[in-house]
C-alpha positions in Angstrom: 42.6 -181.1 10.9 43.0 -177.9 8.9 40.9 -176.0 6.6 42.5 -176.3 3.0 41.2 -172.9 2.1 42.2 -170.7 5.0 44.7 -173.3 7.1 42.7 -172.6 10.4 42.0 -175.7 12.5 38.5 -177.1 12.1 36.5 -177.7 15.0 34.2 -180.8 14.8 33.8 -182.6 11.5 33.8 -179.5 9.5 32.5 -179.3 5.8 33.5 -181.0 2.5 34.0 -179.2 -0.5 33.6 -181.1 -3.9 34.5 -179.7 -7.2 33.8 -181.6 -10.6 35.1 -180.1 -13.6 34.1 -182.0 -16.6 33.4 -181.8 -20.7 29.8 -182.2 -21.5 28.8 -184.4 -24.3 26.1 -183.6 -26.2 24.1 -185.3 -29.0 24.2 -182.1 -30.6 28.0 -182.2 -31.0 27.5 -184.5 -34.1 27.4 -182.1 -36.9 26.1 -182.1 -40.6 29.4 -181.8 -42.1 30.3 -185.1 -40.3 27.6 -187.3 -41.8 29.0 -189.5 -44.3 32.3 -189.8 -42.5 33.8 -193.4 -42.5 32.8 -193.8 -38.7 34.9 -197.2 -38.6 38.2 -195.2 -39.9 37.4 -192.5 -37.5 37.1 -194.8 -34.6 40.2 -196.6 -35.5 42.2 -193.4 -35.6 40.6 -192.6 -32.3 42.0 -195.7 -30.7 45.4 -195.0 -32.2 45.5 -191.8 -30.4 44.4 -192.8 -27.0 46.8 -195.5 -27.1 49.6 -193.0 -27.4 48.7 -191.4 -24.0 49.0 -192.1 -20.6 45.6 -193.2 -18.5 45.9 -190.3 -16.1 46.3 -187.6 -18.9 43.1 -188.9 -20.9 41.3 -189.1 -17.6 42.2 -185.4 -16.5 41.3 -184.2 -20.3 37.9 -185.5 -19.6 37.0 -184.8 -16.0 38.7 -183.5 -12.7 37.6 -184.0 -9.1 38.7 -182.3 -6.0 37.8 -182.9 -2.5 38.7 -180.8 0.6 37.8 -180.4 4.2 37.0 -176.7 5.1 35.9 -174.9 8.3 32.6 -173.1 8.9 33.8 -169.7 7.8 34.9 -170.7 4.5 31.6 -172.8 4.1 29.9 -169.7 5.1 31.6 -167.2 2.7 32.0 -169.8 -0.3 30.7 -168.3 -3.6 31.7 -168.9 -7.1 33.8 -165.4 -6.7 35.6 -166.8 -4.1 37.0 -169.4 -6.5 38.6 -166.8 -8.5 
């Protein structure tokens, strides 16, 4: 098996790199100016928007998940700067 970062052959089991990117929902996303809005109307509008999109497209807008095998050297040198 080869390292997904550098391409070298992995000795042993290697390391698993997982990367998750998601949009965090917070209760504070509800704003004062939205109070009094017809919630049922807004929900129906949202349902109609969702029906027009592909399932995969919707999922990718919310969360992306990557999983890869990497070698010891790439694991040792891994930092947020190396992801740029």
